[in-house]
LOMAR-470652 format. One record per residue: z negated, y negated, x of N, C-alpha, C, O in turn; residue number from 1; residue in one letter. Coordinates in steps of 0.02 Angstrom, whole numbers, plus 50000, padded with zeros to 5 digits. Each point is the difference from the previous one (the first is absolute). Layout:
((Z,Y,X),(Z,Y,X),(Z,Y,X),(Z,Y,X),NUM,'a')
...
This chain:
((44151,45026,58981),(49982,50050,49968),(50042,49994,49944),(50027,49946,49984),1,'x')
((49983,50127,49974),(50036,49999,49941),(49992,49968,49953),(49962,49955,50016),2,'x')
((50058,50037,49904),(49998,49970,49948),(49935,50037,49963),(49989,50061,50003),3,'x')
((49978,49899,49969),(49933,50011,49970),(50013,50060,49959),(50044,49991,49959),4,'x')
((49921,50086,50041),(50034,50046,49970),(50038,50026,50032),(50013,50054,49973),5,'x')
((50012,49940,50067),(50060,50033,50029),(49974,50015,50075),(50042,50003,50045),6,'x')
((49886,50005,49970),(49979,50005,50083),(50032,50083,50030),(49985,50053,49973),7,'x')
((50043,49943,50066),(49987,50055,50019),(49982,50017,50090),(50017,49961,50044),8,'x')
((49945,50103,49969),(49971,49997,50060),(50042,50015,50039),(50044,50038,49979),9,'x')
((49958,49934,50103),(50051,50015,50034),(49946,50057,50043),(49939,50002,50006),10,'x')
((50137,50056,50028),(49969,50057,50046),(49960,49979,50051),(50018,50021,50055),11,'x')
((49925,49941,49943),(49976,49986,50080),(49945,50050,49979),(49960,49987,49956),12,'x')
((50041,50068,50077),(49952,50065,49977),(49980,50000,50069),(49951,50036,50012),13,'x')
((50080,49926,50049),(49965,50023,50081),(50017,49941,50035),(50058,49999,50021),14,'x')
((49908,49953,49990),(50020,49961,50042),(49944,50000,50079),(49940,49998,50011),15,'x')
((50115,50007,50022),(49985,50015,50087),(49980,49952,50037),(50049,49964,50005),16,'x')
((49895,50006,50036),(49984,49961,50042),(50011,50029,50070),(50040,50044,50015),17,'x')
((49912,49919,50029),(49999,50034,50071),(49928,50021,49993),(49991,50054,50029),18,'x')
((49972,49929,49952),(49936,50033,50007),(49974,50021,49924),(49970,50054,50005),19,'x')
((50030,49927,49940),(50014,50029,49929),(50064,49996,49975),(50042,49957,50014),20,'x')
((49960,50091,49948),(50024,50020,49930),(49972,49990,49915),(49942,50012,49984),21,'x')
((50100,49968,49978),(49984,50012,49932),(50026,50046,49962),(50057,50016,49986),22,'x')
((49885,50005,49997),(50031,50068,49947),(49987,50019,49920),(49957,50032,49969),23,'x')
((50099,49934,50013),(49998,49985,49904),(49930,50055,49977),(49994,50061,50007),24,'x')
((49965,49891,49965),(49950,50055,49967),(50023,50014,49902),(50001,50050,49965),25,'x')
((50014,49869,50023),(50002,50004,49934),(50062,49934,49984),(50018,49961,50045),26,'x')
((50004,50036,49892),(50056,49947,49972),(49956,50005,49957),(49972,50053,49988),27,'x')
((50011,49881,49977),(49950,49986,49947),(50046,49956,49954),(50019,49945,50021),28,'x')
((50002,50077,49911),(50057,49947,49963),(49952,49935,49977),(49939,49996,49998),29,'x')
((50094,49972,49991),(49986,49948,49952),(49954,50001,49961),(50018,50038,49955),30,'x')
((49919,49938,50032),(49937,49998,49942),(50022,49946,49958),(49975,49947,50018),31,'x')
((50059,50050,49937),(50008,49912,49974),(49935,49988,49961),(49974,49946,50014),32,'x')
((49987,50097,49934),(49916,50006,49966),(49975,49964,50060),(49983,49941,49990),33,'x')
((50011,50083,50069),(49946,49999,50059),(50016,49942,50024),(49956,49960,50018),34,'x')
((50111,50025,49987),(50024,49939,50045),(50017,50039,50076),(50013,49972,50053),35,'x')
((49982,50089,49936),(50029,50022,50076),(50075,49982,50022),(50040,50006,49954),36,'x')
((49980,49978,50093),(50078,50014,50046),(50002,50048,50030),(49951,50027,50025),37,'x')
((50114,49995,49979),(50028,50062,50027),(49953,49987,50085),(49993,49950,50035),38,'x')
((49978,50132,49973),(49970,49997,50064),(50027,50050,50060),(50005,50060,49987),39,'x')
((50005,49928,50048),(50010,50061,50064),(49947,50020,50021),(49972,49952,50026),40,'x')
((49979,50114,49981),(49946,49982,50041),(50003,50078,50051),(50024,50054,49985),41,'x')
((49955,49932,50054),(50022,50048,50085),(49928,49992,50047),(49954,49961,50010),42,'x')
((50073,50114,50012),(49934,50009,50034),(50018,49963,50052),(50051,49966,49995),43,'x')
((49906,50031,50071),(50032,49965,50074),(49968,50065,50036),(49946,50027,49987),44,'x')
((50117,49995,50073),(49999,50064,50036),(50000,49994,50074),(50042,49958,50016),45,'x')
((49929,50067,50031),(50008,49975,50061),(50068,50031,50000),(50005,50058,49980),46,'x')
((50050,49908,50041),(50054,50022,50030),(50011,50094,50018),(49971,50034,50043),47,'x')
((50081,49987,49907),(50000,50053,50020),(49949,50078,50003),(50002,50051,50034),48,'x')
((49957,49926,49915),(49933,50036,49983),(49983,50002,49933),(50027,49952,49974),49,'x')
((49934,50086,49977),(49972,49998,49946),(49937,49978,49997),(49955,50004,49958),50,'x')
((50051,49965,50114),(49919,49953,49994),(49974,49926,49954),(49987,49948,50031),51,'x')
((50009,50054,49910),(50010,49940,49957),(49925,49969,50015),(49946,50030,49997),52,'x')
((50067,49895,50022),(49960,49938,50046),(49966,49972,49957),(49940,49984,50005),53,'x')
((50118,50001,49921),(49971,49949,49948),(50055,50005,49962),(50040,50047,50004),54,'x')
((49966,49894,49948),(50039,50003,49940),(50023,49938,50016),(49974,49963,50042),55,'x')
((50094,50019,49909),(50027,49938,49979),(50035,50003,49948),(50015,50057,49980),56,'x')
((50009,49887,49983),(50002,49997,49926),(50068,49934,50004),(49984,49954,50038),57,'x')
((50067,50040,49938),(50031,49964,49975),(50029,49969,49921),(50031,50042,49967),58,'x')
((49964,49908,50009),(49980,49992,49956),(50064,49962,49988),(50008,49950,50035),59,'x')
((50041,50066,49920),(50077,49956,49984),(50002,49965,49925),(50007,50022,49943),60,'x')
((49984,49916,50083),(49989,49955,49961),(49971,49953,49989),(49955,49991,50042),61,'x')
((50051,49941,49892),(49936,49962,50005),(49981,49987,49942),(50032,49991,49949),62,'x')
((49886,50007,50065),(49975,49984,49941),(49936,49968,50008),(50000,49990,50061),63,'x')
((49944,49986,49916),(49949,49970,49999),(49950,50086,50050),(49979,49988,50057),64,'x')
((50015,50053,49927),(49977,50047,50032),(50023,50002,50071),(49962,49991,50047),65,'x')
((50109,50022,49960),(50013,49990,50082),(49982,49963,50054),(49995,50015,50060),66,'x')
((49987,49903,49895),(49992,49946,50018),(49925,50027,50011),(50008,50049,50036),67,'x')
((49951,49947,49957),(49919,50011,50014),(50010,50073,50031),(49996,49997,50062),68,'x')
((50012,50056,49919),(50006,50061,50030),(50055,50012,50057),(49993,50050,50034),69,'x')
((50064,49905,49980),(50042,50006,50044),(50052,50061,49985),(50002,50052,49967),70,'x')
((50034,49916,50072),(50075,50069,49998),(49985,50056,50042),(50028,50055,49993),71,'x')
((49930,49934,50048),(49988,50050,50068),(49913,50012,50014),(49961,49958,50022),72,'x')
((50025,50108,49959),(49940,50026,50002),(49992,50058,50044),(50026,50051,49980),73,'x')
((49935,49953,50090),(49997,50029,50040),(49921,50000,50018),(49964,49952,49987),74,'x')
((50009,50122,50052),(49949,50031,50015),(50004,50055,50046),(50018,50057,49988),75,'x')
((49960,49916,50074),(49995,50056,50056),(49938,49999,50000),(49959,49955,49996),76,'x')
((50032,50145,50014),(49948,50022,50018),(49965,49980,50067),(50021,49980,50055),77,'x')
((49919,50032,49919),(49943,49943,50042),(50012,50040,50073),(49994,49953,50040),78,'x')
((50015,50085,49984),(50011,50023,50087),(50062,49990,50036),(50008,50014,50060),79,'x')
((50045,49957,49891),(50049,50000,50024),(50044,49912,49980),(50057,49979,49987),80,'x')
((49870,49992,50020),(49997,49920,49993),(50029,49988,50075),(50017,50041,50042),81,'x')
((49983,49859,49961),(50012,49981,50045),(50077,50013,50050),(50012,49965,50049),82,'x')
((50034,50087,49930),(50080,50019,50006),(50038,49957,49980),(50060,50001,50015),83,'x')
((49912,49950,49943),(50059,49957,49948),(50038,50031,49985),(50060,49987,50005),84,'x')
((49908,50082,49965),(50050,50053,49961),(50028,49956,49936),(50059,50006,49985),85,'x')
((49899,49950,49977),(49997,49973,49929),(50065,49955,50019),(50049,50007,49965),86,'x')
((49953,49945,50091),(50060,49963,50017),(50050,50039,49996),(50042,49992,49956),87,'x')
((49961,50058,50088),(50063,50037,50023),(50038,50047,49930),(50057,50024,50001),88,'x')
((49888,49980,49934),(50017,50017,49938),(50045,49970,49969),(50048,50024,49970),89,'x')
((49922,49883,50042),(50038,49945,49947),(50048,50000,50026),(50050,49991,49965),90,'x')
((49958,50018,50111),(50065,49982,49997),(50069,50043,49993),(50058,49987,49985),91,'x')
((49908,50064,50031),(50036,50086,49974),(50035,49980,49934),(50060,50012,49991),92,'x')
((49892,49951,49953),(49987,50026,49908),(50060,49920,49993),(50029,49990,49947),93,'x')
((49980,49963,50114),(50062,49954,49968),(50043,50020,49997),(50031,49983,49950),94,'x')
((49998,50056,50087),(50084,50023,49963),(49994,50012,49939),(50042,49973,49964),95,'x')
((49905,50071,50003),(49983,50010,49939),(50007,49961,49946),(50038,50007,49952),96,'x')
((49912,49941,50062),(50027,49936,49986),(50045,49951,49963),(50004,49978,49943),97,'x')
((50044,50010,50149),(50057,49983,49989),(50043,50032,49965),(50030,49967,49958),98,'x')
((49981,50087,50048),(50055,50060,49942),(49989,49972,49957),(50050,49979,49970),99,'x')
((49895,50006,50007),(49977,49988,49917),(50030,49917,49977),(50014,49977,49944),100,'x')
((49988,49997,50114),(50026,49918,49997),(49950,49953,50006),(50005,49939,49989),101,'x')
((49924,50103,50036),(49949,49959,50023),(49977,49968,50047),(49956,50029,50032),102,'x')
((50060,49913,49988),(49996,49992,50086),(49939,49942,50000),(50000,49954,50041),103,'x')
((49957,50055,49914),(49941,49959,50005),(49947,50045,49966),(50009,50029,49946),104,'x')
((49920,49973,50103),(49959,50061,49958),(49927,49953,49986),(49996,49946,50029),105,'x')
((49961,50072,49938),(49955,49989,49987),(49938,50068,50024),(49999,50057,49977),106,'x')
((49951,49911,50075),(49957,50060,50007),(49934,49958,50010),(49992,49947,50031),107,'x')
((49955,50099,49927),(49939,49947,50002),(49951,50049,50044),(50007,50053,50030),108,'x')
((49930,49895,49956),(49934,50059,50027),(49952,49949,49986),(50013,49942,49987),109,'x')
((49910,50092,50018),(49946,49961,49994),(49998,49969,50078),(50016,50015,50057),110,'x')
((49946,49918,49894),(49983,49947,50077),(49957,50022,50050),(49994,49982,50059),111,'x')
((49975,50064,49905),(49944,50054,50080),(50023,50043,50024),(49965,50030,50041),112,'x')
((50121,49998,49944),(50029,50052,50028),(50063,49965,50062),(50061,49996,50001),113,'x')
((49862,49975,50064),(50036,49994,50049),(50068,50034,50028),(50049,49967,50019),114,'x')
((49947,50102,49983),(50055,50059,50012),(50047,49985,49967),(50051,49985,50033),115,'x')
((49953,50012,49886),(50048,49987,49980),(50039,49933,49996),(50056,50000,49974),116,'x')
((49912,49937,50053),(50039,49949,50014),(50030,50000,50068),(50052,49969,50010),117,'x')
((49924,50058,50029),(50035,49982,50065),(50062,50071,49992),(50047,50004,50040),118,'x')
((49946,50035,49917),(50071,50045,49991),(50050,49946,49961),(50060,50012,50003),119,'x')
((49926,49947,49971),(50025,49954,49972),(50044,49941,50057),(50061,49988,49998),120,'x')
((49911,49996,50028),(50010,49961,50050),(50047,50031,50070),(50033,49970,50042),121,'x')
((49955,50098,49949),(50038,50038,50051),(50072,49999,49999),(50044,49993,50043),122,'x')
((49954,50020,49864),(50072,49999,49967),(50029,49933,50016),(50057,49999,50023),123,'x')
((49916,49956,49969),(50029,49923,50011),(49988,49975,49916),(50037,49958,49974),124,'x')
((49914,50072,49995),(50000,49979,49930),(49965,49923,50003),(49974,49975,50051),125,'x')
((50032,49990,49875),(49964,49921,50030),(49948,50003,49920),(50012,50013,49941),126,'x')
((49928,49969,50097),(49942,49998,49931),(50045,49942,49970),(50032,49956,50028),127,'x')
((49957,50061,49896),(50015,49955,49969),(49943,49963,49969),(50010,49941,49987),128,'x')
((49941,50081,50002),(49931,49987,49963),(49950,50052,49995),(50018,50059,50002),129,'x')
((49920,49925,49992),(49949,50040,49960),(49988,49999,49926),(50017,49944,49982),130,'x')
((49966,50087,49974),(50021,49995,49932),(49933,50038,49987),(49981,50048,50032),131,'x')
((49983,49918,49908),(49959,50034,49959),(50059,50041,49936),(50048,49981,49966),132,'x')
((49905,50097,50047),(50024,50040,49945),(50001,49971,49939),(49957,49958,49985),133,'x')
((50094,50061,49973),(49989,49991,49931),(49935,50068,49965),(49985,50058,50015),134,'x')
((49994,49896,49941),(49924,50034,49981),(50022,50100,49964),(49972,50054,50002),135,'x')
((50091,49919,49970),(50056,50079,49952),(50021,50042,50043),(50005,50054,49971),136,'x')
((50008,49950,50076),(50025,50035,50060),(49935,50069,50033),(49940,49993,50009),137,'x')
((50113,50082,50004),(49941,50049,50008),(49984,49973,50057),(49954,50036,50021),138,'x')
((50061,49906,50033),(49967,50010,50075),(49934,49930,49981),(49948,49990,50032),139,'x')
((50064,49989,49935),(49932,49958,49978),(49961,50041,49954),(49939,49999,50009),140,'x')
((50081,50035,49947),(49947,50077,49963),(49962,50027,50072),(49939,49996,50009),141,'x')
((50100,50026,50031),(49951,50029,50051),(49988,49978,50061),(49994,50025,50055),142,'x')
((50004,49903,49914),(49927,49965,50051),(50032,49941,50051),(49971,49954,50028),143,'x')
((50105,50067,49973),(50019,49945,50063),(49999,49937,49958),(49982,49999,49941),144,'x')
((50043,49940,50099),(50004,49945,49973),(50035,49948,50017),(50002,49954,49959),145,'x')
((50036,50038,50111),(50047,49964,50011),(50041,50079,50067),(49979,50050,50029),146,'x')
((50098,49903,49961),(50034,50019,50052),(50021,49967,50043),(49999,49941,49985),147,'x')
((50030,50072,50089),(50049,49946,50048),(50066,50040,49975),(50009,50061,49998),148,'x')
((50038,49885,49984),(50082,50024,49977),(50026,49965,50068),(49997,49945,50026),149,'x')
((50033,50123,49990),(50052,49989,50053),(50085,49989,49976),(50020,50038,49956),150,'x')
((50014,49926,50063),(50078,50008,49990),(50035,50025,50064),(49994,49973,50055),151,'x')
((50049,50085,49929),(50031,50026,50064),(50065,49990,49992),(50033,50039,49966),152,'x')
((49989,49918,50059),(50095,50018,49999),(50020,50049,50051),(49993,50010,50060),153,'x')
((50035,50015,49888),(50050,50071,50073),(50069,49970,50013),(50043,49977,49962),154,'x')
((49953,50034,50116),(50078,50015,50023),(50035,50083,50012),(49973,50054,50008),155,'x')
((50094,49927,49990),(50004,50078,50002),(50031,50004,50084),(50012,50054,50027),156,'x')
């Protein structure tokens, strides 16, 4: 990752896969006041189409929020679930993380989210712990109480 205050987004605007493509929707700069790190936000499309089947974000950097909220956040539209698209999208994002010098990423999910746990296992992430959320986080204030914390070691 670039030195603090000198972050540069790389031109990973379209990442092509065999079944899905990631199409950049936003590149959100760091927000020090809110504690947000720079973020790439992608639409997940079926390869070669304009059909968006979900979204995936990659947060670059480490802080308390990325530990509890994860470096990667994803969602697949209900009618497209069951095809392992979230795992495939995570693997495509691996090259962006590596380009920023990040070879370990945190992915979190709620303990009851079995599908997300299976995605983490599918990509080879390791469950580190299940933690109670701090009461001052937005996630806690929105009613969430615990997170499964997975560590994904990326290999090029």
